[in-house]
N, C-alpha and C positions, 0 to 999 in steps of 0.2 A: 461383833466383828463378824463372822459368817456373812450376816444382813448388810454389813454396810458394804464389805468388800464386795459382796455382787452387785450392790446399788452401783459402787463406784465401777466396776466394770462393763457394766449396761451403759452406764452413761458417757464411758471414754469408746467404746462399741461405736452408740448412737451418734458422737462427737467424730467420729472416723468416717463415719458411712458418709455422712452428713458435708463430709470436705469432699470426699473421692465424688460421690454420686450427684449428675445434676439436679438445678434447684428447679423445680418446676413448682409457681406459686399462683392460685386461682382467688381474683380478688371476687369474696364472695358475694359481696355486699353490691357491688355493680351488678354482678351474675343474677341476684336476686331482686335489685330492682328492677330488671329486665327482661323478667321470667314470665313465660307467654305470652300471649298478644297483646298488643301495646294498644293504648288509644290515641297515642301520642302519634298521627299518620307519618309525620316529618322528622320522625325521632331522628337525634345526632346523636351520638357516641366517639367516641376517640379514643387513640392511646399512642404513650410516646415513646423516644428510646428511653433505654439504662440511662441517660444522659442529659435527656429531656429535650435534646438542641432538635431532632427530629419529631413533628407530629404528624398522626394521619387523622382525618374526620372524614369520617361515614354519615349520611343522612340520605332519607328519602325526599324527594320533591314532591309536588301537588302531584303527580301524576304515578306516584311509587314507583320513581324510577330510583334506582339504587344506585350516587353518588360518591366520590371521595375527593378529596383534596388535601392536597401536602403543603407543610412548611418546615422552614432549616432554620434555626435559629431566630425565630420570629418572622425572618422573611417568606412570602408565600414564592412556592415554586410551579405547584400544579393548582388552576382554579376546578372548581365542582364539573368533574369528568365522569361520565357515565358507562355502567357498566352492564355486561347482560349478553345475550345470543339471539341469534335465526338460527331455525331450522330446517331441516327438508323434510316436508310434510308433518309438521308439528308447528304447532303456534310458538311464535317468538317467548321469551324472558326475559325481558326489557325493562316492563313494567307489572302496575297492579300490584306492589308488593306490599307484605308489611313487614316488621319487625316482629318476629316473634321469643328471639332470646338474644342476648350475647354474654359473652366472655373474654375475661381478660387472663393471663397467663405470664405469669415469671421465667422463663428459663435461660439457665447458667452454665455453662460449662468447657471444657479446655478438650481438645481432640487434639491427637499429632497423625497428621500424614504418614503415608509411606516417602514418600520424596515430594520436594516443591519447592513451595518461596518460604517457608517457614517450619520449625520442627514442632509449633507447641502454635494451636489456632485458640482463642476464643471464640466461644459461640455463645451472646449474652444477648438476648431480645426480648420486648415482649408480644404476644399474640392477643389480637382481637377478633373476635370471631361472631360473627354477624349470623345470624339464622334468620333466614329468607320465605314466606311462602305467598301464594297468590292468593286474593282474596276472594277472586272468585274460581269457578271448576276453570279447569280442573285441581285448581288448590295444587300445584306443582312448588316443590321446594330446592335450594337454591340457597348456598350457604356460601359467604364469602370470610377468607383468612385473611388479614394483613399482620406481619411481622413486621417491627420497628427495633431497626439495629440503630446504634453508636453511627455508622455508617450507612444508612438508606435502610429502605424500604422495600419489601414482598410482600405480594398479594396474588393468591390465586382462588379459583373457583373450585366448588365442593357440589357434585349434582348428588345427594346420598341417595340410598337404595329408597325408591318409595313405589307404591303400586301406580301412582297414577303418571308415571313418566317412563315413556317406551324408554325400555332401555336399548335397541336398534336406534343409533340416533348417527344423526348426519346434521356435522354444523357446516351451514351455509356461511356463518359470520361470527367472527367473536368480537362484540363491541365494544370494548374496552378503548377507553377513551384516554390523552394525555394531551388537556388544555392546559397548556403552559401559560404561566402569567408575564412573560416576556419575549420581546421577540431576541432570544437569546442570539448569542453568536454559537454555529457547532463547528461540528469536523463530522464528513459523512461520507459514503461509499453508496450509489444507488444501488435501490433493488435489482437484483437481479435472481431469478429464482434457481439457478443452476451455479451461480459464481459470485466469491467474493474478490476476487483478485481486480481490484482496480486502484486507483489513485484515489486518496482522498481531499473535498474539496471543502475550504472553511468559507462559509456564506452567516447569514443570518436565517433565521428560521422563516422568514417570511418570503427567503429564493429556496424551500425544500420542499421538494412535491412527494419522492417516495423514498426509504431509506431501506438498509442493512441497519440490524444491531452487531453491536452497542454504536449507538448514537450518543454521541457525547459532546455537551454542551458547557458555556460562562453564563451567568445569568452578569447582569450589568453590577449588581454590587461583587463582582468578583466569586460567587460560590459556582462551584464545578460539579455537574451531575450527565450521569450517562444513564442509558433507560436501555435495557438488555430484560434475557430472560434466564430461568437459572430450573436445571431439572426436566429440560426436554425429554418426555421420551411417550413414544405410544401417540404424539400429536403432532401437526406439522407446526414447521416454520413460520417464525413473527417477523415480518418486518412493519413499519408503520407509515401509513400514508397522510396525506395534509386533508382537513376535511374542509371538502368547498364550503367556500360563505363563510368561514372563521378565521379570525385570526391566530396565530400562532398554537393552531389543535390540532393534533394527530388521531388516528386511529388504528389499532390494533389491524395487520393486515396477511393472515393468512397464505401459506401457497397451497395451489390446489390441487385434487386430486386432477388426472387425465380428462380433456374434453369434460368439463362438471364445474358447475357452483359450489360441490361439496366440495370443504376443507379436512373435515375430520370426519373418521368414521369411527364407530364405537359399537361394542354391540354386548354391553354389560354393564350393569351398575354398580357401586358406586364409580362416576369419574372423578378424576383430580387434573386439572392444568398443569400445564409446565406455570412455574413461579413470575410473575410479572415483576421484573426490578426495578428500583431507579438507586443508583450507588449518588451519595450525595458527600462533598466535605470543602473545608473553606477552601482548598486548592488544589492542584492538578494533582499531587503527587499524592491524598489524601485517599485518590480513586485507586493509586495502583496498589498501596499498602489495605484496602479492602479487604476484606474476609466473607463480604455476604454470600454470592453468588457460590462459593465453596458452604457455605453452610446452610447453605437451604438447599443441598443436597443431601440424601440419605449414607448413613457411614456404608464403610465399606460393605461389599455382597461377598468377598471373597474370603474364605477361613482362612488361608494360606497365601503370602504373597512374599512367603523369602528368599520366591526368586524373580522379583522384580526387581530389577537395579538398572536407576539413570544412567545413560549411556551417552558417549563422545563418541562420534562416527567420521571415520573416511568413506570416501566412496567412486566409486565408477560411474558419473551424473555428470559434472561438472565438462568435464571434457565432449559429454555429447550437446550440453547445453550449449556450450561455445562454438560448438563445428568442429570441434578437434575428430570426434568419432561418432561414430554412428549406432543407434538401438539394433535399427535390422543390423541380418549378417551381410558378411564381404567383406573388401578389402579392409574396409574402416570400422568394423566393428569392436567397440571398446570393450564387450563381457568375453575376453577369452581368460583363458586359465594365467595364462600368461601376465598378462595385465591387473588380473587380482591379485597376482601374487606379490605383483610390485607394490601395490596398493599396503597388501598387509606387511611387505618387510618396513614401508617407510612408518607406517602405523607402533610397530614392534620397538623400531630403534628411536622414533621422535615425540612418541606419546606415553602417557605414564601409566602402562598397564598392571605394577605394581599396585596402583591405590584405586586408581580408577578402571570405570566399565569400558572398554575401548572396540569400537563393534569397526564393520566394513560391512559398505552396500555395494553392490552389482546391480545395476541397472541392463534391462538388452539378454539376458540369459538365457532366457525362456521362448520358446518355439512362440510363434506367435506377431512379431516384430516386422516378418518382412513387409512392404507394400504398405496400404494406407491403416497404420495401426490404431489409428483414433476412429475410424468409421468401421473396424473392423474385429473389436472384440469376443467375438463369439471363435475368433483360431485360436487366443491366446491358452496355452495350455499352461497350471502350473505346476507341474512335477515335470516334464522333461525338458533337457539342457539341448542347445543349440550343440553341434557336433564339438566347435570349438572352446566347448568349457566343460570342463569333468567339474561339477557341484560338488561330489564326495571329494574331490581330494581339495578343493579351494578348502568347504569347511573344516580337516581334515589339518592342513595346514595354517588356519589360523588358528585353530585351537591349542598345534605346538607351539606358537609365537602368541599367546597370551590375546587373542583379539576373538571377537565374538562374530557371529555372522549375524547379517542383518538381511532377511529374506526379502525381494521384492515381488509387491504382486500387481499389478496396473490390472485393471478391468479394463478400460475404455468404454466403461457404462453399460456393458453388456451384465448383469445382476446374476440373469440366472444360469448364465456360461460357469460364474463365478461360485454361485453357493452351490453346482452340481458335481462338484470340484472339492470344494470346502475342507470336507470329511477327509477324505484322500490326502488331500497335501497337509492339512494341521497335524495329522497322523504320521506326516513322511517327515516333515519339519522337528517337529517332537524327539521323532525314533534318532536323526541327527545331528540334535543338540541343540536346534534353532531355536533363538527365545523371542528372536525382534520379530515383525515385518512389517515394510514400509507400503501399504497400500496407497492404489491409485486409482482416481475415478473422472479421467480423463474424459471427458463427452461437453464438448462445445456447445453443441445445438441440444443437450437434455438426455438423459436415458435412454439409450434405444433397445433394452431389453431388460423388462418390457416394456414396451415403446409407450414416450410421451411422460413417461415420471419423472418429476427435479429430483433433482437433487436434496433442496429443502423441506419436498414434500413427505407426508407421513411416510409415505412407503420405503423412502428410503432413510428417513430416522430412527424405522424400524429396523431396516436392516444393518445399517452404522451401529448399531448398540449388538445388535444378536452377531455379529461379527469379533466384535470384539469381548462378548461374552461366551464365544464358540474359543477365541482362542484363547480368553484365560484358563479354558478346559483342558486344554493344552499347553498350559505355563509358557503363553506367549505374548509378548506388549507389544502394542499394534501406535503405526505412528500413521497417519491418515492423511491423505491426500486430495485435496479437489471435494470436503468434509462438509459434514452438515457443523454450524458455528458452535463452538465450547460454551457450555453452560454451566459445567462443573462437576461433569459426572467423573470426572478424575476421581473425587472424590469416594464414589461408589463401589468404579472400577480403575482402582490405581496401575491397571496393565492399560489403561489409555494416555500414552506418556505423553503424545503430541499431536498438531493436529495443523494443515496450513491454514487455506482460507484466508488466504492473504494474499496479494502483489508478492510476491517471496522475491529475495535477491534473482531470480532466475531471469525476472521480466528486466533485471537492467542489460542482460545479454539482449533481448531482443529489442529492443532501440529506446533512442536517445530518449526520448516522449513518457519514459515507464521509470515510477520509483526515484523522482526529484531530491536534494538534499534534504529537506524538511520531511519527508517520508515518515524517515525512521525516526523522528520525530514526535512522529502523530499517533506510531503503533502503540505505544506502552499504557494511551488513553484511553482507545478506542479498541482497536484489536484485541488485544491484550487482555483486556479487563474480561473477555470470555474466557479463558483460559493458555494453556503453555501455545507456543507457537512454533513449529519448524520455518523458523526462516531460513535456513541456512548460512549462516555468515562464514566468515574469514577467506574473502577473497582477495590474494596480495599483488595478485594482477589484474590491476583494475581496468586497464585495457584490453576489451574481449578482442585478440588477433584476428580471430576466424568467422569474424560476425564483422566486417567493418565499418565506423562507425559508431557502435556500438559501447558503452565506457557503465559502468559501475562510477555514480556519480558521490565517491565517496572519498576521503584518506584511507591508508593501511590504517592508520592507528586510530580510525570508525571503527573498523572492522572486528580491533579488539574490542574495544569498549560495548560493542555487539553484544558478545556472550556476557556480558551486566546489564546489561538494560531490558532485553530479553529473555524473556523465560520459555522454559522448554526442558521435558523430561529426557527428551535427547537431543543435541547438538551438535551440526554435523560440521566438519573442519575440511569446508569444502572444494575448497581449489584443488586444482594438480598438484600433486607431489611435488613434482620439479620446479614448481613455483614458490616452496617453500625453504629452495637452497641457494646459495648463493653460486659465482661464478665459476669456483673452486668444490662446489657439491657439499659446501658444509650448510647445516642448517642454520638460516637468517636469525639474528640472534634475539628480535622481537616476537618470534619463533615461544619463545618462551611461556610469553605470558597463556596460549592459546593452550602449552602443555598444561601450565598450573593452574588453572582457571576450570572449579569445580562444575557440576551440571546442575547439586540438588543444594538447599540452602538452610541454614538455622535461621538468619532474620534477615528482613529486606526492606529497607526504607525510602524514599524521595525526598532528599530532602530539597531542592530548588525544580522548579521546570516553568515554560510557556510553553501550552501544546501548536507545537509545529517550528517554534524557537530552536530550544534544547532543551537539553533534562537530565538532570544526574541520579542513578541508583547507585545505592550502598547494596552492599551483600556481604554476610557472614554464614562464613562455615569453617567452622571450630573457633578454634584463636585465630584464623585469619581474616581478616575483610577483602573485599574488592571494591572496587569504583570504577565505575563507567560514564563518561560525560561525553555526550554527541549536540550536535551543531545543527543547523539547517547550510543554506549558502552563505552565510555569513558568519566572518572569525567574530569570535568573542570570548573575553574572561571572565570566568564564574567564579565566585568566592564561592568555599566551602566549608562549614566549621567541622571541626575533626571530633564534636564530643560523642560520635557513638564510639570513637578507641574509648577503651579500658583506663579508669582515669589513676594518674600516677605512676602509667606504664609506658615504657617509650619503645617504639613501631620503628622498622624501616621500609621505609616508602620506595617501590620500584614502580619509577613514574617511567610509563611509554605514550610518548608526545607527539605529536606532530612538529616536525623540524618547522622553523622560524620562518621558510617560503612556501611552508607545502600551502598548496590550495588543490582541490579535487579534481581540478580540470587539468589543471595541466602540468601539476608538480605532488600527484599524490601517495608517493613509495617510500618518503623517506620518513624514517622514525627516529630519535632522539629516548635513550634510556640513561635516565639518570635515580639515583640511590641517593636517600636524604635522612635524616631520623627524623619523626613529628611523634608529637603525641596531644591528648584531646584536648589542649587550650590553643591548639593551632590554629590558624585560618588559612586554609590550602586557595590556593588559586590554580583550577584550572582553564589554562591560553587553548583554545580551540581554533584553528586554521577552519576558512571554508570549507562546508563542506566535511568538518574533522572532528575530530574525537579526542579522545585522551582514558587512558586504561593505569588501573594504580590497583598494585597489591602489597597489603601493609600485611608486615606479621611480626610478630615480637624481636626484638632487638635483641642482641645477645652482647655480650659487656665485652666482646672484640669489635662488635658491629658500632657498636657507642663509641667508641675509643678511636675507632678508623674512618667513620660517614661523617660526613659535614652536618650540621644542623639545619636543618629547614629554617629559613628568613624571611622573612614576609615585609620583604623589600619592593619597592616600584621601580618602575623602570623610571630612566632620568634620561630629558631633554636637553640639547645646548644647541645656539647658532654656530651652524657652519657659514651660511654664505646668503646675504640678504641682499637685491639692486639696492641704488642710490633713486637712478632715475631710468625711466622708463617710457617710450610712448605710448599712446592713448591707443587702447584693444591690445598693446602688444602679448602676446605669451614671455610670458616670465615665471622665473621656476625661487621657491626660495629652499633653501637645504639647510637641514638640521642634523644631530646628529645625537642615538635613540641607546642607550648603554641600557644594558641591564648586567646587575651585581649581585641576583640573585643566584640561587640554587637550581633552577629549571626555568625551564623554556617560560617567558611574559610577553604578554601584550599589551600597546597602550595606545589609544586613542590618540592621534595628532590633529591636531582643530587648527585650522590657519585663519583671521582674523582680520577683517582690514574694517577702519574703524568702525569697531563696538561690535560688529556683524559679522557671525561664522561663515565665512563662502566657500571654507574647504576640506575636507575629515578623510581619514583614511584611517584602517588598523593595523599597526606595527608590530610584529611578533620578532621576539630578540632572544638569541639561545642563552645559556647561560655565562658571564661571564666575555659576552661579547659587546661590540659596538657596530651600529648599522645606518650608514648614511642615505639618509631619504629625502629626497627633493618631492616638492609639493608644486606642481604647474597653476598657474592661473589665467587667464585670459578677457579679463572681464573690466581689468580697472582700467574707467574712461574718465571720469571729469577730471581736465587738467587743474594740477596743483596741488600741494602737500597732502599723503594721506599715512594715517598711525596703523601698523601693521606689525603683527605679534602669533606665536606661534604658543597654542598653551596659556599658562600662565608667566613667558616669560617675559621680559620686559621690552616694552613696542618699540619698535623701529618706524623711523619714516623714511617713507617711500617719495618723491617726484616724478608725476604724470605730466608730459611736456604733449603740446598741442601736435595732429597730427592731420596731413593732409589727405583726401579720400582716397584710399584704397579697395579695388574693387574685385572680388573674385563669382566664379560662379562655380553652379552644383547643381546637384541634383535634376541630373537631363531624362526627362519623359518623353519617349517620341509612340505614339501608332499611328495608325491607317485608320479610313473606313473608306470605301469605293476608291474614289482618284481623289481623295483628300487627306493629308499627310498635316498631323499635331502635333507642335515641339511645345515643352515647358522648359524653362531652367528657376532658380535662385539665383539673383545677383545681390551680395554680399559688400554692404560699405565699411571696413574695420579701421575708416579715418575720422577723426574727433567733429565735424560737419558735414551736414550733408551735401550730395554731389551730383551730378549728372554723368551718365555714363553713355554710348552708345553701341545698345547690343543686337550683333548680326549672328545671323542664321545661314549657316551653308546647308548644303546641297550639294555630294559629290564634290566636297574640294572646292566649291563656289558660292560667293556670297550671291543668294536672290531675297534679302530681305532684310529691315534693321528697325530700327525703336529709340526712341532715345527715353531712358528714364532716369526720373528722379530718385536716390536710394537715401534713406533718413538714417542719421546717426544715433550709434544707442550701445550702451555697453552689451557686451561680447558680438556688434555686428548690428547694425541695420539692415535688414532684410527688403525684396521686395521680386516678384514673380513676373516673371516676361513669357507672352504665351503668342504663338505663330501658329497661322493656320495657311497652308499653301499647295493649294490644286495643280494636279499635275494631269494633261492630255495621256501620256501614256503609261500602259502599265510597266513593270520593271521591277528593280528593284536597287534602292538607293542608299547614302551615306550621309543622315543626319546629324548637325553638332550647330550649338549656340556655344559662342565665346569660344574660349579655346577650350571645350571639354569634349575628352576621345569621341570619336563619332559613335552611332548606332546606325546600327541597318533594320530599313523595314521594309515591306514587300506592298507592291500596290495589284492587284487589288490583296488586301487580309483573307485570309482561307481559315474562315471561322468554323470547327468540326464540332462544338456542344452545339444542342440541341435537336434535329430530325434526324433520323436513324430508322433503318428499317430492320426488322428482323424478323427471325423463326424457329421455331424451337424443332429440336432433332437434331441429325447430323449425316451432310452430305457432303464429300471431297469435292465435288464439283461445283457446288455453292460460293466456292475463292474466284471459280473462272467469271472476267469479265464482263465476258457477252451473259450470262445467267438470265435467265428473264425472273425478278424478282416483281413482278406487279401487283402480286399476291398476297406478296410477305405484309406483317402489321408494322405500319406507323407508330414509333416512339419516339421518346424525349431524354436525351442523356444529358449528364449520368444519372440513373437509376437504377436498381437490382432489379432484375428481369422478377423476382418475387411480387416489387412494385409497380412496373410498366404492364406484364404479361402474368398475375399472377399465376410465377411456376413455380412451384413450392416443391417438385419431386426435389431426392436423393440421385446423387450420379448423376446428371443429365446433360446433352450436351445444350447448345445454341449458338448460332450464327447472325453476325450485325453485317449491315452493308451499307454504301453511302458514296456517293458520286458523287466527286467535283472534278471541276475545271481547274488544268493547271496554265496560267499566260504562258503562249508563247516565248513573249521577254524575258522567261527564267529559261529556256532555254542554256544545257551546260552544266546546270546548279545541282547538286545532290539538293535533296533536302533531307527535316527531320520532324517526326511526327509523334507528339506528345498525346497519350492516350486514358491516363490518369492509372486509376487502380481496377482491377480487375480480379472479381472471384471464380476459379480458383486458377488457373492456368488457360492461357492463352497463346494461339499461334496467329498471326496478324499478315495479310496479303495485301499487295500492292499491285493491281492488275494481271493475278494471278501470281505472282511471283512471292514466294517468303520474305519477309524483309525480318522477324523477330519472332521469338517466343520466349515467352515469363513460364518457370516451372516444369513439370511432366506430366506428360497425360497416362492415365490409368490403362493395364495393359488385360482390364477384363471389366466388364459388365456391372460387375459388382465396385467398382473404384480403385482394385487394388495395383499397387505400384504408383498411385498418382503423389505428386509433390506438390504443393500447393506455393503458387506465388500472390499470395492475396492481397497482401499488405504493400504488392512492388509496385511503384511507379514506371509504366512503360514509357518510353523512349525509344523511337527504332529511327535506323537512317535509314533514305529512299534511296538506294544510287541512280544516278541519271539513266543507264538504261530500262531501267522498268518506268519508266516515266515517260508520256505520253505529252509532250510541251505543245500548246497549244489545242487543246482536246480532252475529250473526259478524261476522267479515271476513276478506278473503282477500287476504293478500299474496304475489304473483306475479313472479318477476325473470327475463328474458329474459338472457344468458349465451353472447356469443360466445369464444371460445379459439384463436390462432392455433397455440398450439405448446407444448407444457409440461401442467404441472396445473390446468387452467380450474377454475371453480368459483371458492365462498364459501372460500379455501384460510385464509384466516388473520384473526384476530381484530383491532381488538374485539372479541369477539363471547363474552366472558364478562363478564355476560352482555349480548345484545341483549335494550336495554326499551326501549318505548314510553313517554315521559317530556311532561309537559306542556311547551310552550314558554314560555307566556305566559300569564296571565289573560283 
């Protein structure tokens, strides 16, 4: 019996350990079959994922070049692609290999991250290791490890310890190819070794040249894939570059060391490169649900992680971004003790400090922001506050109110200054109980100290990681801006909570061309595949009042949904506190979602998505579920099965939707809130406005809620006729009016189509709030052929509309007037809205008098037939003339036109006398504008001045008229003179030789008025422009300069 009991005990122990430990299996038969040097020079071997869908094949070609290829579900994704290296002062390792051994192992485990998208992660893969050795001297060895997961593949190079390979390696090229099988549809940003802050482009692979990763694409079969890297440690960041002369082929492209062709420097063996990753899925959502990047990183290196806690935070930040306050000291300084306490009060009162870690960020608190802080990182102190900011008092006040403090460290790319202070600063922060830092590396033209390093190069990769390690030693979490891209290292260092590395919310405040509505629908499938992203959502006032013309291109409901679609270990509540309050000072009801939404999750899934169009993300925290849906510039309704909810259980769906009239451009702020009862059998309709979104919180329903709240009804919006005209004339504009009713329980949308003679001629998306009816008019102006026509809306019964003949009716449009020397050219369009062709006499007017005419025959067609007319008129006299065709409004033209684009004179340096009209500029350089002075004069220094001059003749006939000059964009600051008199200035010049005090206006188009008293009519006049540039291409670098003209402002 004793022996039997012992046997049973041992059996149970082995069984339990087998369940707890990861499974590692070696395919001994395959390994044995390939052991030793192989006689098969083109040996092929392969490994497939645990589910068999992902397959990697490896072989050597006839030249002994290692190559791999990839398929998914039997479909080829990557054709044979080469592997290898080029080195400095050592022979390449690209060919002449033989396979000495192979092995295949199976690995299966589950592990739990400290925080993130999932509470438990499955790590299951098969690994193929190929052992290579050169066939001839020096017989160097190289291994390639492939890991095949159900969601993709990762592979890396290993250069083992060996006598025949010099351990002091300098890699000049990693020759990893990605020879894609198809001209896939792709989403990408251009490669820039110092920034990922770009809008995304959607194009075929054939139009891509050089891109950052993650690089995401969709095959013609609908398979989605994304190329990236994992575990980027002590190596340069990888971009992809198109292979010249090959279709759809790309190769790895590593960030270089300064002034060198060296990309990576190593001084010991073995060397393990980062993993090159290819995530694969049947649909776009599979990419988001993939854990492969994290799984390719090492387990946590931190013994104690109890102090790491995801954070939701407010901050003195958006008020600087939007222009209300300043980082630098002075009357508008944002970082004051009083202002910081205001944010703490708001966070304490309106965010969930009981159950969530709530933080405060204050930017601009420390000495160094005055002047041109972007260029003067050496002035930053990371321990000394401005006089109007009491750091200790703010930290204590925050602690008293249950708010953590997030420190801000902006380096401006002066790495050595930061590293010199890091120990002292981190020691101080730890003593004060500060457990989080937002670090910044703003350096638009590359790292400044040490000079020439790139954000994405090996030097900075190492700096970023060392900063995270040192922070961990001080129990500090890191939120890094201007970073190296995420590669899953938050698994190894879970205090690396988030990073920017994206055109985030701040860019919306910088101008209208940034972050269009589709931007947010692309990010989950591109940038976010690399890891957590500090996008800073929560902007309620989407009009940026302190920056004229800037706007956040979302609705408010979409801002709520972003807290679900975007993943980050720290999530900002980014707007000004007052923008979350109503006119009476009460918190807006839609803010409740921000209050409730967690930062870390137990489950994450993406039930439907089309990259660049829309996405729905669903996440669980405990027994609560949260759902965020967002769309591009198009309104749409999404159908979402709620089968993720627990079967047989009722939930309250608290729905935050765009109001029925919402639109990101003209009505972004209205949010409707509904509560309904749902269960796992429901199909939920998420109705989204243009540029909009929807956020939903699902909580288990109480008995009382099941009684009081209405059950969600899967109802359709109904449509009925209100008014249809019976008779119109040919090409008349008419309207069909319908009633659109929503009898459901939440806001719903309906596509309204008007059909004439079986053809859809007009369509419109209409959204209706629950219980409401909306009257909708659909205009149309192209019903042309006389007779009876059948018209209907959606599936309503058709109506008959009679079209009657109409005599020719002519209208003028599109007047364009230009001049050259003494000749005026005027063109316009004539449109005939009748049912038959007709002839019209078209007049041209000069200063109100008819000077020419043409008889024009204009055809008839649906929507109106058009004909363009053109007049050319010569004048002997210079002057200012009013030109018109037909009844169109006159346009002003000058003779002669004065074109300022083209030849100018340029001089490096600075001399105030150069503004004078009489200055002798005969020895100045002749240049062609627009063009930066780097381009036209190889003027590459920073913090320098330059002058431009041009001589023009103003006709005597223009006397008495003020003028306007348009000079395009000038980098950074200019002051412009006309005959020595100042006519305008943009930006502020520095106050010292180091660029201190400079305020750039690099992206502003210069338009200046020239007063009559400054003009010499009938004589030569001199335009002189003084320009200062802090860094990068200075001067008159961009238009509108085609042409630059002097024009009359008024009579």
